[in-house]
C-alpha positions in Angstrom: 0.0 0.0 0.0 2.8 2.4 0.8 4.4 1.6 -2.6 1.2 2.4 -4.4 0.9 5.7 -2.5 4.5 6.6 -3.3 4.1 5.9 -7.0 0.8 7.9 -7.1 2.6 10.9 -5.6 5.4 10.5 -8.1 2.9 10.3 -11.0 1.0 13.4 -9.7 4.3 15.4 -9.6 5.3 14.2 -13.0 2.0 15.4 -14.4 2.3 18.7 -12.7 5.9 19.3 -13.9 4.9 18.3 -17.4 2.1 20.8 -17.6 4.3 23.5 -16.1 7.0 22.9 -18.7 4.5 22.9 -21.5 2.9 26.2 -20.4 6.2 28.0 -20.3 6.0 28.1 -24.1 2.3 28.1 -25.0 3.0 26.8 -28.5 4.4 23.6 -27.0 1.0 23.1 -25.4 -1.4 24.1 -28.1 0.8 23.1 -31.2 0.3 19.4 -30.8 -3.5 19.8 -30.9 -3.2 21.2 -34.5 -0.4 18.8 -35.6 -2.0 15.6 -34.2 -5.5 16.7 -35.4 -4.1 17.3 -38.9 -2.3 13.9 -38.9 -5.6 12.2 -37.9 -7.5 13.8 -40.8 -4.8 12.7 -43.2 -5.2 9.1 -41.9 -8.9 9.3 -42.4 -8.5 10.5 -46.0 -6.0 7.7 -46.7 -8.6 5.2 -45.3 -11.2 6.7 -47.5 -9.0 6.4 -50.5 -8.1 2.8 -49.8 -11.6 1.5 -48.8 -13.9 3.9 -50.6 -14.6 1.4 -53.3 -14.2 -1.8 -51.3 -17.4 -3.3 -50.0 -15.8 -5.9 -47.7 -12.6 -7.3 -46.3 -13.1 -11.0 -45.6 -16.3 -11.2 -43.5 -16.1 -7.5 -42.5 -18.1 -4.8 -44.2 -17.4 -1.1 -44.1 -18.9 -0.7 -40.6 -16.6 -3.2 -39.1 -13.6 -1.7 -40.9 -14.5 1.7 -39.5 -14.7 0.1 -36.1 -11.2 -1.4 -36.7 -9.7 1.9 -37.8 -11.2 3.7 -34.8 -9.9 1.0 -32.4 -6.4 1.1 -33.8 -6.4 4.9 -33.7 -7.6 4.8 -30.1 -4.7 2.5 -29.1 -2.3 4.8 -30.8 -3.8 7.9 -29.3 -3.7 6.6 -25.8 0.0 5.7 -26.3 0.7 9.1 -27.8 -1.0 10.8 -24.8 0.5 8.8 -22.0 3.9 7.3 -22.8 5.2 7.5 -26.4 7.2 10.7 -26.0 8.9 9.4 -22.8 9.7 5.9 -24.2 11.0 7.2 -27.5 13.9 8.8 -25.7 15.2 5.6 -24.1 17.8 4.8 -26.8 19.3 8.3 -26.5 19.5 8.2 -22.8 21.2 4.8 -22.9 23.8 6.0 -25.4 24.5 9.3 -23.6 24.6 7.9 -20.1 21.6 9.9 -19.0 20.0 6.7 -17.9 22.2 7.0 -14.8 19.9 9.8 -13.5 16.9 7.4 -13.7 18.7 4.5 -12.0 19.5 6.7 -8.9 15.9 7.7 -8.3 13.8 5.9 -5.6 11.3 4.8 -8.3 11.4 2.4 -11.2 13.3 4.0 -14.1 10.7 2.6 -16.5 7.9 4.1 -14.5 9.4 7.6 -14.7 10.3 7.2 -18.4 6.7 6.1 -19.1 5.0 9.1 -17.6 7.4 12.0 -17.6 6.5 13.3 -21.0 2.8 12.9 -21.3 1.3 14.8 -24.3 -2.0 16.5 -23.7 -2.0 17.6 -27.4 -3.0 14.0 -28.3 -6.1 14.0 -26.1 -8.3 15.2 -29.1 -7.2 12.1 -31.0 -8.7 10.0 -28.2 -12.0 11.8 -28.6 -11.9 11.6 -32.4 -11.2 7.8 -32.2 -14.1 7.3 -29.9 -16.4 9.1 -32.4 -15.2 6.9 -35.2 -15.8 3.8 -33.1 -19.4 5.0 -32.3 -20.0 5.7 -36.0 -18.6 2.3 -37.0 -20.8 0.6 -34.5 -23.9 2.4 -35.8 -23.0 1.7 -39.4 -22.4 -2.0 -38.9 -25.8 -2.3 -37.0 -24.2 -3.7 -33.9 -26.4 -4.0 -30.8 -24.2 -2.9 -28.0 -25.1 -4.6 -24.8 -23.4 -4.9 -21.4 -21.8 -8.2 -22.4 -20.1 -7.3 -25.6 -19.2 -3.8 -24.4 -17.4 -5.3 -21.3 -15.6 -7.7 -23.6 -14.6 -4.9 -25.9 -13.3 -2.8 -23.0 -11.4 -5.8 -21.6 -9.7 -6.4 -24.9 -8.9 -2.7 -25.3 -7.1 -2.9 -21.9 -5.2 -6.1 -22.8 -4.2 -4.7 -26.3 -3.1 -1.4 -24.7 -0.8 -3.3 -22.5 0.5 -5.3 -25.5 1.0 -2.1 -27.5 2.9 -0.6 -24.6 5.1 -3.7 -24.2 6.0 -3.6 -27.9 7.1 0.0 -27.5 9.2 -0.8 -24.5 10.6 -4.0 -26.0 11.9 -2.3 -29.2 13.5 0.6 -27.3 15.0 -1.8 -24.7 17.1 -3.4 -27.5 19.3 -0.3 -27.3 20.9 -2.0 -24.2 22.2 -4.7 -26.5 22.8 -3.1 -29.9 24.5 0.1 -30.9 21.7 1.6 -33.1 17.9 1.2 -32.8 17.1 2.9 -36.0 16.2 -0.2 -38.0 13.9 -1.5 -35.3 12.1 1.9 -35.2 11.6 1.7 -39.0 10.3 -1.9 -38.6 7.8 -0.7 -35.9 6.7 2.2 -38.1 6.2 -0.1 -41.1 4.2 -2.6 -39.1 2.0 0.0 -37.5 1.3 1.6 -40.9 0.4 -1.7 -42.5 -1.7 -3.0 -39.6 -3.6 0.3 -39.2 -4.9 -0.3 -42.7 -5.4 -4.1 -42.8 -7.2 -6.0 -40.0 -5.8 -9.3 -38.8 -8.5 -11.2 -40.7 -6.9 -10.2 -43.9 -3.6 -12.1 -43.2 -3.1 -15.7 -44.1 -0.2 -18.2 -44.1 3.2 -16.9 -43.1 1.8 -13.3 -42.8 -0.6 -14.4 -40.2 2.2 -16.1 -38.2 4.3 -13.0 -38.4 1.6 -10.4 -37.5 -0.2 -12.6 -34.9 2.8 -14.2 -33.1 6.2 -12.6 -33.8 5.1 -9.0 -34.4 1.5 -9.1 -33.0 0.3 -5.8 -34.4 -2.3 -7.6 -36.4 -4.3 -8.6 -33.3 -4.2 -5.3 -31.5 -7.4 -3.9 -32.9 -8.7 -7.1 -34.5 -9.5 -8.9 -31.2 -11.4 -6.0 -29.6 -13.5 -5.6 -32.8 -14.2 -9.3 -32.9 -15.3 -9.3 -29.3 -17.7 -6.4 -30.0 -19.3 -7.9 -33.2 -19.6 -11.4 -31.7 -16.9 -13.2 -33.8 -14.6 -13.9 -30.8 -14.1 -17.6 -30.0 -12.7 -19.2 -26.9 -9.7 -20.2 -28.9 -9.2 -16.6 -29.8 -9.6 -15.5 -26.2 -6.9 -18.0 -25.1 -4.6 -17.0 -27.9 -4.9 -13.3 -27.3 -4.3 -13.6 -23.6 -1.3 -15.9 -24.2 0.3 -13.5 -26.6 -0.2 -10.5 -24.3 1.2 -12.5 -21.4 4.2 -13.8 -23.4 5.2 -10.3 -24.6 4.8 -8.9 -21.1 7.2 -11.5 -19.8 9.6 -11.0 -22.7 9.6 -7.2 -22.2 10.3 -7.7 -18.5 13.2 -10.0 -19.2 14.7 -7.8 -21.9 14.3 -4.6 -19.8 15.6 -6.0 -16.6 18.5 -7.8 -18.4 19.3 -4.6 -20.1 19.4 -2.6 -16.9 21.8 -5.2 -15.3 24.2 -5.0 -18.2 23.9 -1.3 -18.7 27.3 0.6 -18.4 27.2 4.3 -18.0 28.7 6.3 -20.9 30.8 8.1 -18.2 32.2 4.9 -16.8 
């Protein structure tokens, strides 16, 4: 209980400091609203161009695809709001030796890195994503009840954790390799592809890659399947197993990296 209270106080101070720093230069606070909003509109136009003349992808019609796009955008928006800008700096802090400062603090270095650069400019993306999800549900004619809504929220939480684990895992590789640039490019390519194509569109080796080794293909697919009633018990077990496996892998890679970390000043 004392540990929870300590981390809550640390989180509260990190949020306060972040807002104070952003408000020093007002453009740093309000600029992301315009930039992220514009990026979101570009993504919608790209979706419209790709799927404007496509009636269905597999068993999914346009309503389900809108749900999928909204769900993936929501996962991305939550990450951008909460942790992305903190985690993206991990490789640079490892190479420069700045990680020393985090290791000497009385809280987990990953906890501080996760929450120290929250981005309120991405909050509108969360709201826009929720609007797209609502529109997709209406267009697909889904009857939202307590059961499928709870299932959808559960899978959103699980896939948010998986999304976070993938971000940490990729940046943690900087403990073991000199440059993380190729992995960043791989992540960007996977996100770009899987934001446009749902997991049901992958078959054969592609399904193995994007369901197991780089599980971006399931991140929005499983929540949508749970909402529209396509989720099976096999899918439930598989999704939980993948999320648990990557949580364990991320923990092992991160803690192993911290143990082998040598300061740039040493």
